[in-house]
BADO-90752 format. One record per residue (C-alpha): z, x, y; residue number from 1; residue in three letters. Coordinates in nm, 4 decimals, padded with zeros to 6 digits, always signed. Layout:
! residues N
       zz       xx       yy  nr rest
        Z        X        Y NUM  ALA
...
! end
This chain:
! residues 195
       zz       xx       yy  nr rest
 +17.2310 -19.0249 -25.0923   1  UNK
 +17.1329 -19.3654 -25.2481   2  UNK
 +17.2716 -19.6687 -25.0588   3  UNK
 +17.4563 -19.9148 -25.2589   4  UNK
 +17.3239 -20.2690 -25.2571   5  UNK
 +17.5080 -20.4983 -25.0482   6  UNK
 +17.7936 -20.7285 -25.1658   7  UNK
 +17.6934 -21.0346 -25.0039   8  UNK
 +17.3133 -21.1574 -24.9148   9  UNK
 +17.3503 -21.4090 -24.6063  10  UNK
 +17.1464 -21.6276 -24.4066  11  UNK
 +17.2580 -21.6769 -24.0564  12  UNK
 +17.0837 -22.0069 -23.8859  13  UNK
 +17.2064 -21.9690 -23.4852  14  UNK
 +17.0555 -21.8348 -23.1792  15  UNK
 +17.4511 -21.7421 -23.0722  16  UNK
 +17.4506 -21.3912 -23.0679  17  UNK
 +17.8619 -21.4071 -23.0361  18  UNK
 +17.8264 -21.5499 -23.4203  19  UNK
 +17.6254 -21.2683 -23.5184  20  UNK
 +17.8589 -21.0025 -23.3650  21  UNK
 +18.1579 -21.2423 -23.5701  22  UNK
 +17.9479 -21.2504 -23.9391  23  UNK
 +17.8429 -20.8765 -23.8814  24  UNK
 +18.2318 -20.7960 -23.8153  25  UNK
 +18.3639 -20.9810 -24.1061  26  UNK
 +18.1058 -20.8946 -24.3524  27  UNK
 +18.0241 -20.5460 -24.3077  28  UNK
 +17.9077 -20.4895 -24.6662  29  UNK
 +17.6471 -20.7686 -24.6153  30  UNK
 +17.2978 -20.7930 -24.5728  31  UNK
 +17.2352 -21.0448 -24.2910  32  UNK
 +16.9200 -21.2139 -24.2075  33  UNK
 +16.9060 -21.3870 -23.9052  34  UNK
 +16.6378 -21.7150 -23.8166  35  UNK
 +16.6476 -21.9555 -23.5331  36  UNK
 +16.6650 -22.2472 -23.7464  37  UNK
 +16.6150 -22.3882 -24.0825  38  UNK
 +16.2648 -22.4809 -24.0466  39  UNK
 +16.2403 -22.0912 -23.9486  40  UNK
 +16.3982 -22.0027 -24.2267  41  UNK
 +16.1523 -22.2067 -24.4855  42  UNK
 +15.8571 -22.0715 -24.3511  43  UNK
 +15.9721 -21.6792 -24.3181  44  UNK
 +16.2146 -21.6926 -24.6291  45  UNK
 +16.1570 -21.4347 -24.9316  46  UNK
 +16.2413 -21.4712 -25.2734  47  UNK
 +16.5854 -21.2571 -25.2418  48  UNK
 +16.8924 -21.4294 -25.3562  49  UNK
 +17.1482 -21.6024 -25.0789  50  UNK
 +17.4905 -21.6687 -25.1232  51  UNK
 +17.5680 -21.7613 -24.8362  52  UNK
 +17.4160 -21.9618 -24.5301  53  UNK
 +17.5797 -22.0243 -24.2509  54  UNK
 +17.3586 -22.2594 -23.9638  55  UNK
 +17.5018 -22.3744 -23.6112  56  UNK
 +17.3972 -22.7352 -23.5975  57  UNK
 +17.4781 -22.9335 -23.2487  58  UNK
 +17.5168 -23.3069 -23.3136  59  UNK
 +17.2010 -23.3708 -23.1497  60  UNK
 +16.9538 -23.2230 -23.4090  61  UNK
 +16.7657 -23.4085 -23.6445  62  UNK
 +16.7560 -23.4533 -24.0324  63  UNK
 +16.7844 -23.1167 -24.2321  64  UNK
 +16.5151 -22.9395 -24.2823  65  UNK
 +16.3616 -22.8689 -24.6712  66  UNK
 +16.5421 -22.5935 -24.8213  67  UNK
 +16.3161 -22.3344 -24.9924  68  UNK
 +16.2530 -22.3809 -25.3391  69  UNK
 +16.4590 -22.0294 -25.4343  70  UNK
 +16.7869 -22.1408 -25.3477  71  UNK
 +17.0478 -22.2175 -25.5897  72  UNK
 +17.2536 -22.4736 -25.4417  73  UNK
 +17.5055 -22.3518 -25.7635  74  UNK
 +17.5756 -22.0064 -25.6523  75  UNK
 +17.5236 -22.0777 -25.2491  76  UNK
 +17.7938 -22.1284 -25.0054  77  UNK
 +17.7015 -22.3406 -24.6645  78  UNK
 +17.8874 -22.3301 -24.3928  79  UNK
 +17.7311 -22.5632 -24.1144  80  UNK
 +17.9116 -22.6895 -23.7603  81  UNK
 +17.8541 -22.7016 -23.3679  82  UNK
 +17.9339 -22.3249 -23.2278  83  UNK
 +18.2929 -22.3850 -23.2169  84  UNK
 +18.3454 -22.5160 -23.5374  85  UNK
 +18.1667 -22.1787 -23.6951  86  UNK
 +18.3972 -21.9671 -23.4680  87  UNK
 +18.6895 -22.1272 -23.5943  88  UNK
 +18.5845 -22.1373 -23.9564  89  UNK
 +18.4649 -21.7451 -23.9304  90  UNK
 +18.8331 -21.6404 -23.7811  91  UNK
 +18.9800 -21.8363 -24.0680  92  UNK
 +18.7653 -21.6065 -24.3011  93  UNK
 +18.8636 -21.2999 -24.1230  94  UNK
 +19.1968 -21.3582 -24.1510  95  UNK
 +19.2201 -21.4998 -24.5262  96  UNK
 +19.0175 -21.1428 -24.6130  97  UNK
 +19.2342 -20.9190 -24.3914  98  UNK
 +19.1488 -20.5552 -24.4323  99  UNK
 +19.4763 -20.3523 -24.5959 100  UNK
 +19.5309 -20.6096 -24.8537 101  UNK
 +19.5557 -20.4156 -25.1700 102  UNK
 +19.4375 -20.7414 -25.3941 103  UNK
 +19.1226 -20.7558 -25.1957 104  UNK
 +19.0403 -20.4213 -25.2003 105  UNK
 +19.0167 -20.4902 -25.6284 106  UNK
 +18.8530 -20.7562 -25.6082 107  UNK
 +18.5616 -20.6680 -25.3624 108  UNK
 +18.4103 -20.4755 -25.6558 109  UNK
 +18.3268 -20.8248 -25.8302 110  UNK
 +18.4120 -20.7031 -26.1422 111  UNK
 +18.5550 -20.8924 -26.4019 112  UNK
 +18.7823 -20.6130 -26.5186 113  UNK
 +18.9634 -20.5912 -26.1227 114  UNK
 +18.9893 -20.9472 -26.1189 115  UNK
 +19.1380 -21.0173 -26.4188 116  UNK
 +19.3653 -20.7425 -26.3209 117  UNK
 +19.4640 -20.8893 -25.9720 118  UNK
 +19.5191 -21.2375 -26.1708 119  UNK
 +19.7222 -21.0733 -26.4603 120  UNK
 +19.9280 -20.8956 -26.2306 121  UNK
 +20.0208 -21.2247 -26.0368 122  UNK
 +20.0897 -21.4280 -26.3682 123  UNK
 +20.3143 -21.1373 -26.5128 124  UNK
 +20.5243 -21.0912 -26.1875 125  UNK
 +20.5655 -21.4832 -26.1790 126  UNK
 +20.6634 -21.5300 -26.5611 127  UNK
 +20.8504 -21.2021 -26.5231 128  UNK
 +21.0940 -21.3733 -26.2370 129  UNK
 +21.1663 -21.6317 -26.4690 130  UNK
 +21.2436 -21.4242 -26.7403 131  UNK
 +20.9639 -21.5397 -26.9675 132  UNK
 +20.9103 -21.3353 -27.2977 133  UNK
 +20.6307 -21.3306 -27.5506 134  UNK
 +20.3287 -21.3105 -27.2707 135  UNK
 +20.0669 -21.2157 -27.4931 136  UNK
 +20.0014 -21.4419 -27.7070 137  UNK
 +20.0839 -21.6540 -27.3963 138  UNK
 +19.7642 -21.4647 -27.2217 139  UNK
 +19.5756 -21.4359 -27.4973 140  UNK
 +19.5334 -21.7734 -27.5378 141  UNK
 +19.5052 -21.8641 -27.1693 142  UNK
 +19.2008 -21.5902 -27.1607 143  UNK
 +19.0712 -21.7340 -27.5249 144  UNK
 +19.0743 -22.1182 -27.4275 145  UNK
 +18.8222 -22.0850 -27.1505 146  UNK
 +18.5896 -21.8265 -27.2911 147  UNK
 +18.5168 -22.0717 -27.6407 148  UNK
 +18.5184 -22.3674 -27.3805 149  UNK
 +18.2542 -22.1619 -27.1964 150  UNK
 +18.0466 -22.0495 -27.4849 151  UNK
 +18.0791 -22.4103 -27.6332 152  UNK
 +17.9379 -22.5310 -27.3191 153  UNK
 +17.6218 -22.2931 -27.3142 154  UNK
 +17.4890 -22.3476 -27.6420 155  UNK
 +17.5485 -22.7273 -27.5684 156  UNK
 +17.7870 -22.7587 -27.8317 157  UNK
 +17.6316 -22.5685 -28.1219 158  UNK
 +17.9352 -22.4005 -28.2579 159  UNK
 +17.6845 -22.1633 -28.4722 160  UNK
 +17.5112 -22.0619 -28.1466 161  UNK
 +17.8813 -22.0212 -27.9756 162  UNK
 +18.0343 -21.7746 -28.2739 163  UNK
 +17.7393 -21.6085 -28.2328 164  UNK
 +17.7355 -21.5474 -27.8810 165  UNK
 +18.1608 -21.4441 -27.8999 166  UNK
 +18.0849 -21.1955 -28.1798 167  UNK
 +18.2980 -21.4705 -28.4413 168  UNK
 +18.2826 -21.5838 -28.7492 169  UNK
 +18.2265 -21.9758 -28.7831 170  UNK
 +18.5133 -22.0518 -28.9679 171  UNK
 +18.7161 -21.8541 -28.7028 172  UNK
 +18.5779 -22.0126 -28.4390 173  UNK
 +18.5961 -22.3231 -28.5593 174  UNK
 +19.0118 -22.2674 -28.6246 175  UNK
 +19.0350 -22.1286 -28.2825 176  UNK
 +18.8920 -22.4789 -28.1477 177  UNK
 +19.1382 -22.6418 -28.3620 178  UNK
 +19.4370 -22.4443 -28.2618 179  UNK
 +19.3665 -22.4112 -27.8716 180  UNK
 +19.3002 -22.8133 -27.8863 181  UNK
 +18.9337 -22.7705 -27.7444 182  UNK
 +18.8012 -23.0940 -27.6654 183  UNK
 +18.4277 -23.1043 -27.8661 184  UNK
 +18.3312 -23.4142 -27.6851 185  UNK
 +18.4137 -23.3049 -27.3334 186  UNK
 +18.2390 -22.9786 -27.3994 187  UNK
 +17.9189 -23.1610 -27.4895 188  UNK
 +17.9178 -23.4093 -27.2051 189  UNK
 +17.9862 -23.1336 -26.9488 190  UNK
 +17.7508 -22.9426 -27.1255 191  UNK
 +17.4450 -23.2299 -27.0979 192  UNK
 +17.5757 -23.3079 -26.7408 193  UNK
 +17.5279 -22.9393 -26.6108 194  UNK
 +17.1975 -22.8877 -26.7837 195  UNK
! end
């Protein structure tokens, strides 16, 4: 029977077996690689994706060792601290993702559809208690605006490329940019900063 791939790839930099056990208890569906310290990780790491780096650091440690080139700092969560700080942080994470939470179970698979279902459900429930009406156009607008903004950022403000990426006619895209009040200058600036 094929095994499913882990949800997270965690690098644990510690010599404390209690921290390792705690990480294993919290992230049951994770692939955990353990290294003594950042220098060992640098020497022995492979080019696999790393989602979380948890590093135990004492107050007397010297400068941080250089990280491997394959780590994408925009896609990796770094948790660093003393043994006590790591234990407290891991306990807090464990409390936030307590088993049995229906919303956790729905968003665990990481699919956009399930994530949106949870968030839309929260939104609709909140709006219903305020006796709101016409939720459909309101939600479509709320989803469409960040989608178009992201496409424009991805194409560095090029509306022809953004329209193609979105599967829209260029004139339709321009009309939506106007109707949704999407600032083109800010979109281009953000795209240039993230490049």
